[in-house]
N, C-alpha and C positions, 0 to 999 in steps of 0.2 A: 410445225409445232413438235417439240420433243415429247417423249413419253410422259414425263411429269406434268407437262402442260395439259395433255389429253386427260390424264387422271384428275387434275384439278378442275378442268372444265366439266368433267362428268359429275364431280361433286356439286358444281354450280348449277348444272342443269337439274339434277335431282332435287336440290334444295329449293330452287325457284319453282319447279313444277309442284312439289308437295305444298309449299306455302301458298302458292297461287290457287291451287285447287281447294285448299282448306279455306282460304278467304272467300272464294266464290260460293262455296257450299254454306259457309257460316252466314254470309249476308243474305243469301237466297232462301235458306231453310229455317234457321234458328229464330228469326223474329216472329215467324208464324207460329212457332212453338211456345211463345211467351217468354223467351230468354231476353233479358234486358240488353240494350245496345252496348252499355259499357263493358259487360262481361265478354261480348264477342271480340271487341278490339283488344281487350286486356289479354285474352287467351292467345290471340294472334301475335301480340308483342312478346308474350312469354314463349311462343313457338320460335320466334327469331332468336331469343336468348339460348334456348335449347339447341337449335341448329348451329349457332355460333360455337357453343361449347363442344358439340359433336365434331364439327369440322376442325376445331383447334386440336382435339385429341388425335384425329386421324391424319391431318396434313401438317400440323405445326405452324400454319401460316396465320399470323395475327391480322394481317391486312384482309385476307379472305374471310376470316371469322367476323371482322367488322362489317364486311360486305353482307354476309348472311344476316347479321343483326339488323343492318340497315334495310334489307329487303323486308324483314319481319315488321320493323317499325313503319315502313312505307305502306305495307298492306293494312296494318292496324289503322293508320291515318285514313286510308282509302275507305275502310269499312265504316269508320265513324262518320265520314262525309257522305258516303253512299246511303247510309241509313236515313239521312235527312234530305238528300238532294237527288236520290235515284241511283239505281245500281250502276248505270253506264254513264255517269256524269263525265262530260268530255274533259273537264279540267283535271279530275282525279286520274282518269285513264292516262292522260298526257304525262302527269307527274310520275305515275307508276312506270310506264314504259320508258320514259326518259331516264329514270333512275337505274333501271335494269341495263339499258344500253350503255350508260356511262360507267356504272360501277361493276358490271359483269366483266368486261375486258380488263379493267383495273385489277380486279381480284385474281383473274387468271394470270395476268402478266406478273403479279407479285411473286409467283412461284415458278418463274421461268428457269431460274438457276438452281440446279440440284444442290442439296446441302453437302458440299464437298469442302474439306479444309483447304485453306489457302487464300491469298490475297489477289484479287483480280488485277490490281494495279490501276493507276490513274491514266485516263486517256491523254495522248500526246497531241500537241498542236501540229498542223501540217508542216510547219517549218522544222520542228524538232524531228518529225518522222523522216523528212527529206534528208536532214543531216545524218540521221542514223543509218539510212540506206546507203549514203555515200561512204560512211565509215566501214560498213560491211563490204562494199565493193572494193574499197581500198585494201582491206584486210586480205581478200582473196588475191589481189594483184601482187601482194608481197609474198604469197606462198607459192613455192615452186610447183609448177604443173597445174595451177589453177588460174592463171592469168586469163582474163576475158569473162570470168564469171561475174554476173551483174545481179545485185539485189534489187528487186523490183517492187516488193510489197512486204510489209511487216505488220504483225498484229500481236496483241498481248493475250496470252491465255493464263490459266491458273498456275500451270507449271513453269511458265516462262515465255520467252518470245518465240514466235514462229516466223521464219523469214523465207519468202519465196524467191528462188534463184532462177535466173535464165542462163543456161549454158551456151557457150559460143557455138555458132552453126558450123564452124570448122571441124567439130567433132574431136578436138584434141583433149577436151575435158569431158569425162563421163562420170556416171555414178560411182564406178569403182575408184576413180581418182579421188573423189571427194571422201569416200569412206577411209581411204588410206591416210588422209590428213586430218581426220576427226580429232586425233590426239593432240595435234599441234593447235587446232582451234581451241580446244579445252584449255591449253596452256595460255594462249593469247588472251582469252576472255576470263581467265581465272575461275574455271568451272571444275567440278569434280570429275573424276574419271567416269566415262560412260554417259556424260551429260549431253552429248551431241549426237543426233540421229538424222539420217537423210531418208527421204521417201520420194518416190516418183509421183508427180501430179498428173496433168492431162496427157503428157507425152514424155519421151525420154529426155528431151532438153529442158523440161520444166520440172524443177526439183524443189522440195520443201525441206528446209533445215529447221529442226526442232531443238531448242535449247532448254535443257532441264535445269533451270536456275533456282527452283524451289522444290523441295521434296513434299509435294502435296499428298502423297500416298503413305506417309509415315503413320498417321493415326488410323484407328479402326473406323470403318464406315459401316454403321449398322443398317441392316436391311429393313426398310420401312414395311411395317405390317399392313397389308391391304385388308379391307373389310368387305370385299365383294368377290364373287366367284370369277374364274377366268376359263380360258380354253387353251388346249395344247396347240390349236391352229394358229396361235399368235406367239411371236417371240416374247421372252421375258428377260428382265434385267438380272444379271448376276454380279454386277460390280460397276465401278465408275472409272472411266479412262482419265488419263492425265489432263486432258483438256476440259474435263467436267462433264462430258457426255456419258450417257449410260452405255455399258457394254451389254449388248443384247445376245441372247442365246436361244437356240431353238432345237427341239428334238422331234419336230414334225418331219418325217421322211429322212431323218439324218441320224447317224450313229456318232458317238463322241468317244474320244480317248483323252484321258487326263493322266499326266505324268508329273511327278514331283518328288523330290528327295524327302527323307524323314523330317517332319517338323515344318514343311513348306505350306501346309494348310489344306491337304487333300480332304481330310475328314470334315473340315469346316465347309469347303466348297460342296461336298456331297450334301451337307445339311442345307446349304443355300438352294441347291437344285431340288432337293426333296421338298423343301418348304414352298418353293414356287409351284412345283407340280401338285402339291397338296390342294392348292386352290382351284385346280383344273377339274371341272366336273365331268370330263371326258377322258380321264387318264387313270389307268390302273398301274400301281408301282410294285414291282417285285424286286427284292434285294438279296444278293449273295454277299454275306458279310463273313469273311474268313478270319475275323478277329474275335470270334466267339459271340458275336452279337453286340459288340461295343457301340457300333454306329447305329444299328437297327433298333436295339431295345428301347432307347429313350422315345422313339417315335410311337411305340406301342403302349407306353406307360399310362397315358391319359385314358386309353381304351380299357386297359386292365383295371383301372380305378373307377370305371363307370362314368367318367366325365366326358367321354366322346362316344357318339353313337356308332362309329366304325373306326377301324384302325387306318392310319395314313398308309401303311404298307400292307398290301393285300396278301403277300407271301414273303417269308423270310427263310433263307437257308444259311446255316452256320457250319455245316459239315459237307464233306465231299459227296456223300450219298444223297443228301437233300439237294445239293447244288446240281447234281446230275439229273435228279428227278425234275427240278425246276426247268433246266435248260431243255430237256427232252419234251417237257410239257409246252415250252415256248415254241419249239419246232413243230409240235403237233398242232398247237393253236394256229400257226401260220397255215398249215395244210388244211385244217378244218375251215378256216375262213376263205382260203383260196378256192376250195371245192364248193363252198356255199353259193358262189356267184353274186354275193352282195357287193354293191358299190361300183359295178362296171369295171373300169380299168384299175381302180384302186378304191380302197375304203377311206372315207373321210370320217375321222373320229367324232363320236357324239356320245351323249350319256347312255344311249341304248346300245352302242357299239364302241366302247372305249378303246383308246390306244393302250397297248401294253408296253411299259418301259421297264427294262431290266437294268438294274444298277449293280455292278460288281465291284466291290471294294477289295483291294489287295489281290489282284488277279494272278499274281506270280505263283501263288500256291497251286492254282489250277492250270495255268497256262505256261509256266516256265519250261523252257526247252530242256534244261539240264536237271530237271527233277520230275517227280510224279510218274516214274516208271513202275513196272510190276514189282521190282525188287524193293522199291521205296514204300509202296502202299499195300502190298499184299495181294493175294489171289482174289479175284472176283470184284475188285473195285475198279472204277473207271480211271484210266490213265490220263495223263495230261494231254496226250495226243488225241484222245477221244474228246476231251473238253474243247480243244482247239477246233476240231472238226465241227462240233456243235455250234461254237461261237461263229465260225465262218458261215455256217448255214443260216444262222439268225441274221447276220449282217447282210448276207446276199439276198435273202428272200423277204425280210421283214417289212421293207419299205411300203410295198403296195398293200400289205395286209394290216396296216396300222400297228406296226411293231418297231420299236427302236431300242437302243441299248447305250449304256454309258459304262466304260471300262476304266478303272483307276489302277495305277501301278506306280512304282518308284522310278523305273526306267523303261523307256519305250523301245527296248531292245528285245530280240527274240528270246533272250535268256529269261526275260521277266514278263513280256507282253504277248507271247504267242507268235504266230506266223506273220510274215509280211502281207499275206492276203487279208488277214483280219485288220491290220493297220491301214491297208489301202482302202478298205470299205468305211473307215472312220474318217470322213472328210472334215469333221469338226474336231479340232484338237486344242488342248489347253496345256501349256507348259507352266508349271508353278515353281519350278526350280530344277536345276541340273548341276551335277558335279563337274561337268566339263562341256566344252563347246560341242564335242561329238555327241554327248547325250542330248543336248538341246536340239541339234540338227536331226537326231533320230526321231524326234516327234514333230518338229517343224523344219523340214529339209531346206526350205528356201528363206529361212529367217535371215534378216540382215543385221549386222552389228551384234553378232552372237556374244562376243566377249563383253561388250558394254551392257547388254541385257543381263548377262550372268551376274555382273557386279551389282546392278541395280536390284535384281531379285534377291541376291544374298543380303544386301543391306536393308531391305524392306520386306519382311515376311508377309505372306498373304497377297503378294503381287505376282503377276504372271502375264503371259501373252496368249491371246485367243487367235487361232488361225482357222479360216474357212477356205479349204482347198489350198491354193498357193498364196492367198492373201493373209498376211499377218497383221494384227492390230498393234497399236501402241501399247505401252505398259498399262495394265489394269490393276486397280486395287479391288479385290473381290470383297463382297459384303461379308460382314462378320455376323454369323448366325450360330455360333458355337455355344456350348454351355457356359454360364456366367462364372466369373472368378470369385466375386464376392457380392452377390445380390442381397437385397432385403428379402427375408423369407418369413412366411407365416409360421413356419415350424421352428424357426431359430437356426435351421441348418443353412450355413452360408455357402456351401458348395454343393455340386451335383454328384458327389462321390457315392451317396446312398440313394440315388434316384433323383430325377429332375425336381427342382424346387419351383414354386409358382412363378418366379420371375424369369425362368429359363425360356428363351425364345422358341426352342424346339417344343417344349411342353405347351406353351401358349398356342403355337400354330396347330398342334395336334388337337387341342381342345376346340379351337375355333373352326377347324375344317372337318370335324367328326361328323357333322350333319350333312355335308355335301359330297362325301366320298361315294363314288359310284361302285356298283358291283359288276363283275364280269358278265357279259351278255350270256343268255341261256344257250345259244348255239355253241359258243366256244366252251362254256363250262361243261355242258353235257358231253362234248367231244373229248374233254380231258379226263372225265370220269373220276374214280375214287381218289386218284393221286392228288387231285386238286381239292376235292371236298373234305379230305381228311388232313389237310395241311396243318391245321392248328392243333390237331391231336398229337402231331409229332413235334410240336414247338412249345411244350409245356415249360421248358426251361427259360423261354423268353417272356412268358406271361407272368412272371413273378420276379421280384428283385430282392437282393440281399439288404438287410437292415441290421444295425448294431443291436446286440442282445447281451448286454453286460460285458463279460469278458470275451464272448465269442461272436458269432454271426448267425443269425437265424436263416433258415433255408428260404423262407418266403414270408411276405407280409400280406398276401392275398388269401383270405380265408376260403374254405372249401365252397361255401355257398356262392361267394362272389365269383370264384373260378368257374363254377358251373354256369353262372349267368354270362360270363365272358364268352364261353364256348357257344352258348345258345345264340348270343347276339351275332356271332360270326358264322352262324348256320351250321355249327358242329353239334352232332348228337353223340355225346360221350357218356355211356352208361357207367363208366368207371371214374366219373369226375369226383365222386366222394371216396377218394382213395386214402388208405393208411399213409401217413407221412413217410414212413420208411419205403413203401412201395413207390411213391412218387419220386423219392430220392434215388431209387434203383434206376428208374427211367432216365433221370437227369444224368447220373453217372455214365450210363451207357451212351447217352447223347453226347456228353463231353468227350468220351473216349473215341468216338467216331469209328474209323476203320479198324482200330486196334481191338476194340471190344474188351470184354472182361470175363474172367471165369467166376463161378459162384463163390470160390474161396476169396477172390479179390473183393467182390461185392460185400461179402460178409465182413471182411476186415475194415472196409471203408465205413460201413454202417456202424460198426462197433466204435470206431474213432469218433463218430459224430453223436454217439449216445443213442443210436437207433437200432441196436442189435436185435435180431430176430432169429428164430430157429431155422436151421438149414432146410427142413422140410417145408416150412412156410415160404421161404425164398424160392424153392423149386416150384412150388404150386403157383406162385405169382408169375414166374417166368413162363411156365407152361400155358397159363391162361392168357398172358400178353402175347405169346407166340401164336396162339389160336386166333387172336384178334388182329394179328399183323402188326402189333406195336413193336415187337422185338423178334429176333430169330436166332436159332442156335446154329452158329457157324462152325468152322473147322476147329478141331482140337478142344472141343468143349467150351469154346468162347462164345459168349452171347453178344449180339450187336443190335443196335437200335434199327428199327424199320423192318418191313417185311422181307422175307427171303426172295432173292431174285430167281428168275426162271432158270432152271437147271441146277439150282442149289438146294440141297436137302436141308429141311428144317425139322427140328425135333418137335 
């Protein structure tokens, strides 16, 4: 059974169990309470209708919805009969069980095929299949260097035909010979470039030829929203393969590397992964977003609006200093858990000891080999070499301590993805797009048919290849879980430019999972100390969003009272939550400036431009008070920077 079948059967089991328990309780208890018999079976019939509608909204299966309704109607009939002929009347029991036995598998089988675009094709007769196999065998006999290749089996998949080939035992034809003539086969069969792929089957002489005759991955495939919690100990789906099977992904004891050119869908794939992790009640998500919070901020919006009990992301870093603090905290969390002795040889994630997953978007800013030196970032800041060493330590030691990571970049080269040691520890890799064959092989060294894959990925955005170790998958269309282009909205705002609208899948997932998000275990949290407990105090710029304000843009649409509530829900005690808007804006400017910092004169000028001008003495008083609390510090040459002063650095 595939993953959709298991999920559908879980729906069936839950529905039957609930309706069956309700029927038994109603027949056994309610008559004694004076409830008329017609009311009992009417309520049970209504329960079948409600269950059918609920299943329709979650699975989209009309047949299975009819099955749920039939179960409700059967139970209602049973109740009506049992009230007059006895609770365990043999005839009624037989009808009920028979209906479940017949209709249950029928409902599950109705959802066997995932909702993937494409025509599965009509089954062929044995005679037609035999003729087709002879045609393929004859085709190979006419191609130089392929004489003796025999087509022994053929089947139809959504993307086209799949032909199993038997190579001659003489050894004169190998996989390499077949790959060199793929272009000729495309010409003979009138297929597009890159439409023929070869894969090894059971042994070297057993080869599968896949013909990509239909582009089933052209359309968006939306990620199905699940309505129950999950666990990181199970793989989860991130897309659909060409043959219609689900592409499964796991971050349990594995680190992942994602590489893709601009516009290939890395941000969307990050949203898919975060959306699936959000349902896991044993997973804490930390994110480094070096695009100023563009990927992370939407996942926090539902929390800032008070519509989610907890944020999907437990910690977010948008600056080098915060990214350094997060990665050092990750390394420390590994050491704390290792020294705790919990779990024997390794920790198995649970709600009480959740796995920590670090997701880094646009890692080139922190890990690029040709950038991030002392001359580029200034004195006192962590260099890219330091970030690379921290990442290597996370990848090397995190596995046994329930720690994993996902690194995303444009190219999987040392100039943008750090060291070869870091790549070597990322056994799970995804190629979303590449500018050249060399770039593709830099992330998946053993990929076959690189040129053909490059063409297919370029023609169909959002597609890629998933590799586990040395084994690469077929082409995958990753789920679409990005912000909507033109959804219906309660506010009349048709885009997510000014914050996610209600129809946004990111926003919906954040609302639905806010009640099941776990907290970091006490042992690890206490080991991390103040750097962890004060994380949201340093992230005020992420807890508010810009909104149109006539001719300009308002700084934030979260009022002071609500902002204080947000901090309190996150376990943050901020005595300065009721800040003057200009003082909040000073913190935001310093946060945006990062390592560059800003002088009081620069801050005064920016406040004046935004209509928030204050006296210089007032600004100096705010900065001094914030420095005392560790919110900012006075760095070199009179420049102020966000965050506390580092050890060995003088602060005013």
